[in-house]
BALOBA-1460 file (C-alpha; in Angstrom, 3 decimals):
// residues 277
<rec num="1" residu="x" x="24.871" y="-18.724" z="-17.928"/>
<rec num="2" residu="x" x="23.308" y="-17.220" z="-14.767"/>
<rec num="3" residu="x" x="25.023" y="-17.681" z="-11.425"/>
<rec num="4" residu="x" x="23.720" y="-20.513" z="-9.257"/>
<rec num="5" residu="x" x="23.510" y="-20.553" z="-5.454"/>
<rec num="6" residu="x" x="23.245" y="-23.908" z="-3.706"/>
<rec num="7" residu="x" x="24.023" y="-22.956" z="-0.091"/>
<rec num="8" residu="x" x="21.675" y="-21.259" z="2.371"/>
<rec num="9" residu="x" x="24.798" y="-19.780" z="3.985"/>
<rec num="10" residu="x" x="25.649" y="-17.793" z="0.858"/>
<rec num="11" residu="x" x="26.064" y="-14.059" z="1.720"/>
<rec num="12" residu="x" x="23.483" y="-13.039" z="-0.896"/>
<rec num="13" residu="x" x="20.913" y="-15.337" z="0.663"/>
<rec num="14" residu="x" x="21.705" y="-14.139" z="4.177"/>
<rec num="15" residu="x" x="21.148" y="-10.623" z="2.863"/>
<rec num="16" residu="x" x="17.753" y="-11.591" z="1.434"/>
<rec num="17" residu="x" x="16.752" y="-13.113" z="4.763"/>
<rec num="18" residu="x" x="17.735" y="-9.911" z="6.536"/>
<rec num="19" residu="x" x="15.706" y="-7.835" z="4.085"/>
<rec num="20" residu="x" x="12.739" y="-10.091" z="4.701"/>
<rec num="21" residu="x" x="12.975" y="-9.989" z="8.474"/>
<rec num="22" residu="x" x="14.177" y="-6.483" z="9.342"/>
<rec num="23" residu="x" x="12.357" y="-3.241" z="8.555"/>
<rec num="24" residu="x" x="15.474" y="-1.290" z="9.532"/>
<rec num="25" residu="x" x="17.558" y="-3.033" z="6.863"/>
<rec num="26" residu="x" x="14.872" y="-2.358" z="4.275"/>
<rec num="27" residu="x" x="14.776" y="1.330" z="5.182"/>
<rec num="28" residu="x" x="18.564" y="1.718" z="5.218"/>
<rec num="29" residu="x" x="19.010" y="0.080" z="1.819"/>
<rec num="30" residu="x" x="15.797" y="1.233" z="0.182"/>
<rec num="31" residu="x" x="15.106" y="-2.363" z="-0.877"/>
<rec num="32" residu="x" x="12.426" y="-4.943" z="-0.171"/>
<rec num="33" residu="x" x="11.336" y="-8.344" z="-1.475"/>
<rec num="34" residu="x" x="8.615" y="-9.359" z="-3.906"/>
<rec num="35" residu="x" x="7.584" y="-13.021" z="-4.101"/>
<rec num="36" residu="x" x="5.684" y="-15.082" z="-6.638"/>
<rec num="37" residu="x" x="5.255" y="-15.093" z="-10.397"/>
<rec num="38" residu="x" x="2.378" y="-12.639" z="-10.697"/>
<rec num="39" residu="x" x="3.779" y="-10.034" z="-8.322"/>
<rec num="40" residu="x" x="7.280" y="-10.219" z="-9.769"/>
<rec num="41" residu="x" x="5.948" y="-9.907" z="-13.297"/>
<rec num="42" residu="x" x="3.708" y="-6.975" z="-12.273"/>
<rec num="43" residu="x" x="6.651" y="-5.090" z="-10.732"/>
<rec num="44" residu="x" x="7.785" y="-2.282" z="-13.055"/>
<rec num="45" residu="x" x="11.206" y="-3.008" z="-14.543"/>
<rec num="46" residu="x" x="12.742" y="0.190" z="-13.179"/>
<rec num="47" residu="x" x="12.341" y="-1.050" z="-9.601"/>
<rec num="48" residu="x" x="13.850" y="-4.536" z="-10.003"/>
<rec num="49" residu="x" x="17.422" y="-4.939" z="-8.768"/>
<rec num="50" residu="x" x="17.826" y="-8.734" z="-8.749"/>
<rec num="51" residu="x" x="15.815" y="-11.828" z="-9.607"/>
<rec num="52" residu="x" x="16.240" y="-15.210" z="-7.896"/>
<rec num="53" residu="x" x="14.507" y="-18.253" z="-9.384"/>
<rec num="54" residu="x" x="14.609" y="-22.032" z="-9.107"/>
<rec num="55" residu="x" x="15.206" y="-24.325" z="-12.056"/>
<rec num="56" residu="x" x="11.679" y="-25.691" z="-11.661"/>
<rec num="57" residu="x" x="10.284" y="-22.179" z="-12.046"/>
<rec num="58" residu="x" x="12.432" y="-21.539" z="-15.094"/>
<rec num="59" residu="x" x="11.239" y="-24.748" z="-16.756"/>
<rec num="60" residu="x" x="7.592" y="-23.794" z="-16.256"/>
<rec num="61" residu="x" x="7.888" y="-20.086" z="-17.081"/>
<rec num="62" residu="x" x="6.463" y="-18.532" z="-20.224"/>
<rec num="63" residu="x" x="8.737" y="-16.879" z="-22.763"/>
<rec num="64" residu="x" x="7.705" y="-13.447" z="-21.480"/>
<rec num="65" residu="x" x="8.385" y="-14.423" z="-17.864"/>
<rec num="66" residu="x" x="11.787" y="-15.863" z="-18.761"/>
<rec num="67" residu="x" x="12.743" y="-12.753" z="-20.649"/>
<rec num="68" residu="x" x="11.854" y="-10.490" z="-17.729"/>
<rec num="69" residu="x" x="13.786" y="-12.653" z="-15.253"/>
<rec num="70" residu="x" x="16.847" y="-12.775" z="-17.490"/>
<rec num="71" residu="x" x="16.797" y="-9.007" z="-17.978"/>
<rec num="72" residu="x" x="17.383" y="-8.364" z="-14.279"/>
<rec num="73" residu="x" x="20.579" y="-10.100" z="-13.112"/>
<rec num="74" residu="x" x="18.982" y="-13.536" z="-12.766"/>
<rec num="75" residu="x" x="20.464" y="-15.866" z="-10.161"/>
<rec num="76" residu="x" x="19.398" y="-19.517" z="-10.038"/>
<rec num="77" residu="x" x="18.850" y="-21.010" z="-6.578"/>
<rec num="78" residu="x" x="17.958" y="-24.464" z="-5.298"/>
<rec num="79" residu="x" x="14.551" y="-25.207" z="-3.806"/>
<rec num="80" residu="x" x="16.173" y="-25.317" z="-0.342"/>
<rec num="81" residu="x" x="17.731" y="-21.907" z="-0.831"/>
<rec num="82" residu="x" x="14.456" y="-20.419" z="-2.089"/>
<rec num="83" residu="x" x="12.653" y="-21.821" z="0.965"/>
<rec num="84" residu="x" x="15.224" y="-20.121" z="3.191"/>
<rec num="85" residu="x" x="14.910" y="-16.726" z="1.531"/>
<rec num="86" residu="x" x="11.156" y="-16.664" z="0.924"/>
<rec num="87" residu="x" x="8.487" y="-15.590" z="3.397"/>
<rec num="88" residu="x" x="5.755" y="-17.920" z="2.170"/>
<rec num="89" residu="x" x="5.423" y="-21.504" z="3.396"/>
<rec num="90" residu="x" x="5.276" y="-22.863" z="-0.155"/>
<rec num="91" residu="x" x="7.310" y="-20.525" z="-2.385"/>
<rec num="92" residu="x" x="6.395" y="-20.293" z="-6.059"/>
<rec num="93" residu="x" x="10.040" y="-20.372" z="-7.106"/>
<rec num="94" residu="x" x="10.766" y="-16.729" z="-7.906"/>
<rec num="95" residu="x" x="11.739" y="-13.809" z="-5.710"/>
<rec num="96" residu="x" x="12.849" y="-10.265" z="-6.581"/>
<rec num="97" residu="x" x="14.811" y="-7.672" z="-4.646"/>
<rec num="98" residu="x" x="13.309" y="-4.320" z="-5.626"/>
<rec num="99" residu="x" x="13.764" y="-0.618" z="-4.923"/>
<rec num="100" residu="x" x="11.189" y="1.212" z="-2.831"/>
<rec num="101" residu="x" x="8.938" y="3.619" z="-4.722"/>
<rec num="102" residu="x" x="8.958" y="7.214" z="-3.498"/>
<rec num="103" residu="x" x="6.437" y="10.027" z="-3.869"/>
<rec num="104" residu="x" x="6.033" y="13.732" z="-3.166"/>
<rec num="105" residu="x" x="3.149" y="15.464" z="-1.416"/>
<rec num="106" residu="x" x="1.971" y="16.765" z="-4.797"/>
<rec num="107" residu="x" x="1.729" y="13.180" z="-6.022"/>
<rec num="108" residu="x" x="-0.816" y="12.443" z="-3.281"/>
<rec num="109" residu="x" x="-3.194" y="14.991" z="-4.762"/>
<rec num="110" residu="x" x="-3.592" y="13.088" z="-8.015"/>
<rec num="111" residu="x" x="-3.023" y="13.668" z="-11.712"/>
<rec num="112" residu="x" x="-5.240" y="14.323" z="-14.695"/>
<rec num="113" residu="x" x="-5.332" y="11.975" z="-17.724"/>
<rec num="114" residu="x" x="-2.403" y="13.866" z="-19.278"/>
<rec num="115" residu="x" x="-0.211" y="13.068" z="-16.279"/>
<rec num="116" residu="x" x="-0.216" y="16.593" z="-14.852"/>
<rec num="117" residu="x" x="-0.897" y="17.302" z="-11.179"/>
<rec num="118" residu="x" x="-4.588" y="18.079" z="-10.717"/>
<rec num="119" residu="x" x="-5.267" y="19.037" z="-7.080"/>
<rec num="120" residu="x" x="-8.875" y="20.156" z="-7.562"/>
<rec num="121" residu="x" x="-10.450" y="17.202" z="-5.761"/>
<rec num="122" residu="x" x="-7.963" y="14.863" z="-4.067"/>
<rec num="123" residu="x" x="-9.281" y="11.769" z="-2.304"/>
<rec num="124" residu="x" x="-6.989" y="10.669" z="0.508"/>
<rec num="125" residu="x" x="-6.687" y="8.253" z="3.397"/>
<rec num="126" residu="x" x="-4.882" y="9.088" z="6.659"/>
<rec num="127" residu="x" x="-3.943" y="5.954" z="8.605"/>
<rec num="128" residu="x" x="-3.027" y="5.998" z="12.281"/>
<rec num="129" residu="x" x="-1.326" y="3.047" z="14.000"/>
<rec num="130" residu="x" x="-2.697" y="0.250" z="11.807"/>
<rec num="131" residu="x" x="-0.915" y="-2.914" z="12.929"/>
<rec num="132" residu="x" x="-2.306" y="-5.726" z="10.781"/>
<rec num="133" residu="x" x="-0.271" y="-6.329" z="7.586"/>
<rec num="134" residu="x" x="-3.258" y="-7.736" z="5.730"/>
<rec num="135" residu="x" x="-5.342" y="-4.676" z="6.561"/>
<rec num="136" residu="x" x="-2.744" y="-2.239" z="5.275"/>
<rec num="137" residu="x" x="-2.142" y="-4.179" z="2.075"/>
<rec num="138" residu="x" x="-5.871" y="-4.522" z="1.421"/>
<rec num="139" residu="x" x="-6.350" y="-0.797" z="2.019"/>
<rec num="140" residu="x" x="-3.769" y="0.002" z="-0.663"/>
<rec num="141" residu="x" x="-5.434" y="-2.334" z="-3.125"/>
<rec num="142" residu="x" x="-8.911" y="-0.993" z="-2.284"/>
<rec num="143" residu="x" x="-7.780" y="2.629" z="-2.423"/>
<rec num="144" residu="x" x="-6.480" y="2.147" z="-5.932"/>
<rec num="145" residu="x" x="-9.699" y="0.441" z="-7.040"/>
<rec num="146" residu="x" x="-11.840" y="3.246" z="-5.596"/>
<rec num="147" residu="x" x="-9.831" y="5.995" z="-7.262"/>
<rec num="148" residu="x" x="-8.118" y="7.410" z="-4.176"/>
<rec num="149" residu="x" x="-5.267" y="9.744" z="-5.038"/>
<rec num="150" residu="x" x="-2.975" y="9.057" z="-2.079"/>
<rec num="151" residu="x" x="-2.361" y="7.647" z="1.395"/>
<rec num="152" residu="x" x="-0.688" y="9.223" z="4.417"/>
<rec num="153" residu="x" x="0.269" y="6.941" z="7.304"/>
<rec num="154" residu="x" x="2.035" y="7.603" z="10.586"/>
<rec num="155" residu="x" x="5.189" y="5.825" z="11.734"/>
<rec num="156" residu="x" x="3.144" y="3.747" z="14.161"/>
<rec num="157" residu="x" x="1.546" y="1.977" z="11.225"/>
<rec num="158" residu="x" x="2.972" y="-1.409" z="10.255"/>
<rec num="159" residu="x" x="5.870" y="-1.270" z="7.776"/>
<rec num="160" residu="x" x="4.452" y="-1.006" z="4.274"/>
<rec num="161" residu="x" x="7.308" y="-3.159" z="2.950"/>
<rec num="162" residu="x" x="6.704" y="-6.087" z="5.299"/>
<rec num="163" residu="x" x="6.335" y="-9.161" z="3.038"/>
<rec num="164" residu="x" x="2.731" y="-9.802" z="4.130"/>
<rec num="165" residu="x" x="1.742" y="-6.210" z="3.398"/>
<rec num="166" residu="x" x="3.445" y="-6.321" z="0.001"/>
<rec num="167" residu="x" x="1.577" y="-9.493" z="-1.000"/>
<rec num="168" residu="x" x="-1.767" y="-8.046" z="0.111"/>
<rec num="169" residu="x" x="-1.315" y="-4.894" z="-1.989"/>
<rec num="170" residu="x" x="-1.282" y="-6.987" z="-5.183"/>
<rec num="171" residu="x" x="1.223" y="-4.521" z="-6.710"/>
<rec num="172" residu="x" x="-0.807" y="-1.409" z="-5.799"/>
<rec num="173" residu="x" x="2.269" y="-0.489" z="-3.742"/>
<rec num="174" residu="x" x="3.848" y="0.697" z="-7.019"/>
<rec num="175" residu="x" x="0.827" y="2.682" z="-8.194"/>
<rec num="176" residu="x" x="-0.769" y="4.252" z="-5.103"/>
<rec num="177" residu="x" x="1.111" y="7.389" z="-3.968"/>
<rec num="178" residu="x" x="1.913" y="7.384" z="-0.254"/>
<rec num="179" residu="x" x="3.950" y="9.168" z="2.389"/>
<rec num="180" residu="x" x="4.941" y="8.169" z="5.917"/>
<rec num="181" residu="x" x="4.199" y="11.089" z="8.239"/>
<rec num="182" residu="x" x="5.838" y="12.232" z="11.458"/>
<rec num="183" residu="x" x="2.797" y="14.327" z="12.411"/>
<rec num="184" residu="x" x="-0.647" y="13.559" z="11.000"/>
<rec num="185" residu="x" x="-2.175" y="16.483" z="12.899"/>
<rec num="186" residu="x" x="0.145" y="18.869" z="11.082"/>
<rec num="187" residu="x" x="-0.793" y="17.150" z="7.822"/>
<rec num="188" residu="x" x="-4.461" y="17.818" z="8.521"/>
<rec num="189" residu="x" x="-3.651" y="21.504" z="8.799"/>
<rec num="190" residu="x" x="-1.883" y="21.415" z="5.446"/>
<rec num="191" residu="x" x="-4.799" y="19.588" z="3.852"/>
<rec num="192" residu="x" x="-7.239" y="22.124" z="5.263"/>
<rec num="193" residu="x" x="-5.175" y="24.936" z="3.776"/>
<rec num="194" residu="x" x="-5.381" y="23.175" z="0.420"/>
<rec num="195" residu="x" x="-9.163" y="22.980" z="0.593"/>
<rec num="196" residu="x" x="-9.364" y="19.305" z="1.564"/>
<rec num="197" residu="x" x="-11.903" y="18.466" z="4.267"/>
<rec num="198" residu="x" x="-10.938" y="15.738" z="6.748"/>
<rec num="199" residu="x" x="-13.404" y="13.194" z="8.138"/>
<rec num="200" residu="x" x="-12.634" y="10.993" z="11.155"/>
<rec num="201" residu="x" x="-14.326" y="7.585" z="11.004"/>
<rec num="202" residu="x" x="-15.486" y="7.330" z="14.612"/>
<rec num="203" residu="x" x="-18.106" y="5.526" z="16.695"/>
<rec num="204" residu="x" x="-18.924" y="8.918" z="18.234"/>
<rec num="205" residu="x" x="-19.722" y="10.437" z="14.849"/>
<rec num="206" residu="x" x="-23.208" y="11.785" z="14.210"/>
<rec num="207" residu="x" x="-23.397" y="12.325" z="10.459"/>
<rec num="208" residu="x" x="-23.545" y="9.156" z="8.339"/>
<rec num="209" residu="x" x="-20.854" y="8.769" z="5.702"/>
<rec num="210" residu="x" x="-23.330" y="8.773" z="2.797"/>
<rec num="211" residu="x" x="-24.670" y="12.204" z="3.772"/>
<rec num="212" residu="x" x="-21.295" y="13.879" z="3.164"/>
<rec num="213" residu="x" x="-20.462" y="16.056" z="0.135"/>
<rec num="214" residu="x" x="-17.535" y="14.019" z="-1.208"/>
<rec num="215" residu="x" x="-17.263" y="15.243" z="-4.794"/>
<rec num="216" residu="x" x="-14.724" y="17.838" z="-3.659"/>
<rec num="217" residu="x" x="-11.390" y="17.327" z="-1.888"/>
<rec num="218" residu="x" x="-11.788" y="14.864" z="0.981"/>
<rec num="219" residu="x" x="-9.640" y="12.790" z="3.326"/>
<rec num="220" residu="x" x="-10.781" y="9.956" z="5.588"/>
<rec num="221" residu="x" x="-9.022" y="9.167" z="8.883"/>
<rec num="222" residu="x" x="-8.829" y="5.469" z="9.806"/>
<rec num="223" residu="x" x="-7.467" y="4.342" z="13.170"/>
<rec num="224" residu="x" x="-5.964" y="1.346" z="14.925"/>
<rec num="225" residu="x" x="-7.846" y="-1.960" z="14.607"/>
<rec num="226" residu="x" x="-8.380" y="-2.330" z="18.362"/>
<rec num="227" residu="x" x="-8.514" y="1.241" z="19.625"/>
<rec num="228" residu="x" x="-9.618" y="3.356" z="16.705"/>
<rec num="229" residu="x" x="-8.332" y="6.890" z="16.215"/>
<rec num="230" residu="x" x="-6.553" y="8.725" z="19.001"/>
<rec num="231" residu="x" x="-8.460" y="11.541" z="20.700"/>
<rec num="232" residu="x" x="-5.891" y="14.070" z="19.470"/>
<rec num="233" residu="x" x="-6.203" y="13.111" z="15.809"/>
<rec num="234" residu="x" x="-9.995" y="12.867" z="16.050"/>
<rec num="235" residu="x" x="-10.151" y="16.372" z="17.485"/>
<rec num="236" residu="x" x="-7.968" y="17.691" z="14.651"/>
<rec num="237" residu="x" x="-10.357" y="16.460" z="11.949"/>
<rec num="238" residu="x" x="-13.026" y="18.716" z="10.500"/>
<rec num="239" residu="x" x="-15.809" y="16.288" z="11.367"/>
<rec num="240" residu="x" x="-16.497" y="12.934" z="13.023"/>
<rec num="241" residu="x" x="-18.555" y="10.623" z="10.840"/>
<rec num="242" residu="x" x="-20.095" y="7.201" z="11.283"/>
<rec num="243" residu="x" x="-20.930" y="4.150" z="9.199"/>
<rec num="244" residu="x" x="-24.380" y="3.102" z="10.511"/>
<rec num="245" residu="x" x="-24.545" y="-0.588" z="11.370"/>
<rec num="246" residu="x" x="-27.437" y="-2.942" z="12.045"/>
<rec num="247" residu="x" x="-27.532" y="-5.855" z="14.461"/>
<rec num="248" residu="x" x="-25.031" y="-6.226" z="17.268"/>
<rec num="249" residu="x" x="-21.928" y="-5.129" z="15.370"/>
<rec num="250" residu="x" x="-20.005" y="-2.341" z="17.085"/>
<rec num="251" residu="x" x="-17.251" y="-1.734" z="14.544"/>
<rec num="252" residu="x" x="-15.866" y="-2.790" z="11.187"/>
<rec num="253" residu="x" x="-12.521" y="-4.079" z="10.019"/>
<rec num="254" residu="x" x="-10.293" y="-1.090" z="9.154"/>
<rec num="255" residu="x" x="-9.909" y="-2.137" z="5.519"/>
<rec num="256" residu="x" x="-13.653" y="-2.689" z="5.172"/>
<rec num="257" residu="x" x="-14.413" y="0.733" z="6.650"/>
<rec num="258" residu="x" x="-11.899" y="2.402" z="4.334"/>
<rec num="259" residu="x" x="-13.452" y="0.654" z="1.341"/>
<rec num="260" residu="x" x="-16.986" y="1.731" z="2.225"/>
<rec num="261" residu="x" x="-15.945" y="5.366" z="2.621"/>
<rec num="262" residu="x" x="-13.805" y="5.493" z="-0.515"/>
<rec num="263" residu="x" x="-16.375" y="3.849" z="-2.745"/>
<rec num="264" residu="x" x="-19.061" y="6.265" z="-1.535"/>
<rec num="265" residu="x" x="-16.788" y="9.110" z="-2.596"/>
<rec num="266" residu="x" x="-16.233" y="7.324" z="-5.902"/>
<rec num="267" residu="x" x="-19.997" y="6.937" z="-6.400"/>
<rec num="268" residu="x" x="-20.612" y="10.628" z="-5.798"/>
<rec num="269" residu="x" x="-17.821" y="11.633" z="-8.152"/>
<rec num="270" residu="x" x="-19.134" y="9.419" z="-10.928"/>
<rec num="271" residu="x" x="-22.575" y="10.963" z="-10.453"/>
<rec num="272" residu="x" x="-21.123" y="14.462" z="-10.512"/>
<rec num="273" residu="x" x="-18.210" y="14.625" z="-12.996"/>
<rec num="274" residu="x" x="-15.584" y="17.295" z="-12.362"/>
<rec num="275" residu="x" x="-16.810" y="19.467" z="-15.216"/>
<rec num="276" residu="x" x="-20.230" y="19.690" z="-13.522"/>
<rec num="277" residu="x" x="-18.964" y="20.508" z="-10.036"/>
């Protein structure tokens, strides 16, 4: 019979609350929280440390969902306790404490269908000082859909393991290779040495994004929602580019801009398969 927690003062629940609220605790322990049936079920088994679920959730769960919950140190909690631990206003009744995924720089360059590293034509994003959790999560989800091979972000970017970011990734957080960088300018130099051209999305750009040769290694730089890219990082890029806009619009949402750029690269790569490059 699984353990049952009925008090919001229980040490395990206080620990969950701290993981939810504090990025420092998440970093120190290498753990973060996943909420909701779909996201918990989508989380690879090797990352799950603990599952907390209410009796209502257990009664409504499928056989497959029950089996997964029971395989990972299931603890039953009351609705009040779940409300205390969860980040959402109306919790679905299940929450998992999971280990953070980790990647190497080689992972960011992509793999071929056999699972081997294939650095011939990486497609990357470099993110500087993004602050909106929804933007970052959506960028991860979009990057995966567009076939990006990896994401580099600086330490000024919102914590990837913030609950709102995690929800917005829709589990892409476990599949999209990423690294947190101490120096994006130095990273640009490394990318250049590896034959990857870097493009700064910038209102001062002159060449439109759809005029770029993106079938080869490419990396797009996306900046802060309010201020864009810093002058220093813009200057480090190989080229400033622009997404032409009609009407009175001056800029696009960071996630929208990233999606437009990545899917243009995806379009070009579909039109020119690797064997034909």
